[in-house]
C-alpha positions as CSV (number, residue, x, y, z in Angstrom):
1,M,-4.8,-40.4,-28.6
2,A,-6.0,-40.7,-32.2
3,G,-8.5,-38.1,-33.3
4,K,-7.2,-35.4,-31.0
5,F,-5.8,-32.1,-32.2
6,K,-2.3,-31.0,-31.1
7,D,-3.6,-28.1,-29.0
8,E,-6.1,-30.3,-27.2
9,E,-3.5,-33.0,-26.6
10,F,-1.0,-30.5,-25.4
11,L,-3.4,-28.9,-22.9
12,E,-4.5,-32.2,-21.6
13,Y,-0.8,-33.3,-21.1
14,V,0.2,-30.2,-19.3
15,V,-2.8,-30.0,-17.0
16,K,-2.7,-33.7,-16.1
17,A,1.0,-33.2,-15.1
18,L,0.0,-30.4,-12.7
19,V,-3.1,-31.7,-10.9
20,D,-3.7,-34.3,-8.2
21,V,-6.7,-35.9,-9.9
22,P,-5.7,-36.3,-13.6
23,E,-8.5,-38.6,-14.4
24,A,-11.0,-35.7,-13.8
25,V,-9.3,-33.6,-16.5
26,K,-11.5,-33.2,-19.6
27,V,-10.8,-30.9,-22.6
28,E,-13.5,-30.0,-25.0
29,R,-12.5,-28.3,-28.3
30,K,-14.8,-26.0,-30.3
31,V,-13.9,-24.2,-33.5
32,D,-15.8,-21.1,-34.8
33,E,-15.0,-17.9,-36.7
34,M,-13.0,-16.5,-33.7
35,G,-10.7,-19.5,-33.6
36,V,-10.3,-22.5,-31.4
37,L,-11.9,-22.6,-27.9
38,L,-10.6,-25.2,-25.5
39,S,-12.8,-25.7,-22.4
40,L,-11.0,-27.2,-19.5
41,K,-12.9,-29.2,-16.8
42,L,-11.2,-30.5,-13.7
43,D,-11.7,-31.5,-10.2
44,Q,-12.6,-28.8,-7.7
45,V,-9.5,-29.5,-5.5
46,D,-7.2,-28.8,-8.5
47,M,-8.6,-25.4,-9.5
48,G,-6.1,-23.5,-7.4
49,K,-3.2,-25.3,-9.0
50,I,-4.3,-24.5,-12.5
51,I,-5.3,-20.9,-11.8
52,G,-2.2,-20.2,-9.7
53,R,-1.3,-17.2,-7.6
54,N,-2.7,-14.1,-9.3
55,G,-3.7,-16.3,-12.2
56,N,-0.1,-16.8,-13.2
57,T,-0.3,-20.5,-14.0
58,A,-3.4,-20.0,-16.1
59,K,-1.7,-17.1,-18.0
60,A,1.3,-19.3,-18.6
61,I,-0.8,-22.1,-20.0
62,R,-2.7,-19.6,-22.2
63,N,0.6,-18.3,-23.5
64,L,1.9,-21.8,-24.3
65,L,-1.4,-22.5,-26.1
66,R,-1.0,-19.3,-28.1
67,V,2.4,-20.6,-29.3
68,V,0.9,-24.0,-30.2
69,G,-1.8,-22.2,-32.1
70,L,0.6,-20.0,-34.0
71,K,2.5,-23.1,-35.1
72,N,-0.7,-24.6,-36.4
73,Q,-2.1,-21.3,-37.9
74,A,-4.9,-21.1,-35.4
75,R,-6.0,-18.7,-32.6
76,V,-6.4,-20.8,-29.5
77,N,-8.3,-19.6,-26.4
78,L,-8.7,-21.3,-23.0
79,K,-11.8,-21.3,-20.9
80,I,-11.4,-22.9,-17.4
81,E,-14.8,-24.1,-16.4
82,E,-15.9,-23.8,-12.8
83,P,-16.5,-27.3,-11.3
84,A,-19.9,-28.3,-9.9
85,G,-20.2,-27.7,-6.2
86,S,-17.7,-24.9,-6.2
87,S,-17.6,-22.8,-3.1
88,R,-16.9,-19.5,-4.8
89,V,-19.7,-17.1,-3.9
90,S,-19.5,-14.4,-6.5
91,A,-17.9,-13.6,-9.9
92,P,-14.4,-12.2,-9.7
93,R,-13.9,-8.4,-10.0
94,V,-13.1,-7.3,-13.5
95,S,-10.1,-5.0,-13.5
96,T,-10.3,-2.0,-15.7
97,G,-6.5,-2.2,-16.3
98,S,-5.9,0.8,-14.1
99,V,-3.5,0.0,-11.3
100,S,-4.3,3.1,-9.2
101,E,-8.0,2.6,-8.3
102,S,-9.2,4.8,-5.6
103,V,-10.5,3.5,-2.3
104,D,-14.0,4.7,-3.1
105,D,-14.0,2.6,-6.3
106,V,-13.0,-0.5,-4.3
107,V,-15.6,0.2,-1.6
108,E,-18.3,0.6,-4.3
109,D,-17.2,-2.7,-5.9
110,L,-17.5,-4.5,-2.5
111,K,-21.1,-3.2,-2.1
112,L,-22.2,-5.1,-5.2
C-alpha cells in the first residue's frame, strides 16, 4: 500500500474488516485548511453496518480517526458517501441537540 497515508490506510483496513463487500470500499483523501477529509464509498448493502444503530459505529470510526489524526498532527474528518441507487427518500433530520423536542416540533418536521 505504498503512497497511502496512515489515516487513509487505517480507515480502509477497519471498514474492509466490517463489510460484506470489501472490494467495493474506496477511500478518497483530500487536504485543505480545515484538515484532512476522508470520503468513504462502499456498497449499498454495507451502509447499515458502517453507520450502525443510532450511528454508533460511524461515531466510533470517527473517534478512532481523530486519535490517528492526533498522532500525526492532523485533524481528520470522515464523510460517508451515499451509494448510487440508494433507497433513502429524504435527508436525515438534523437534531438541534435538544433532547426534549415537543410533539409539535416533530410533527412540523414530518410535514417537510
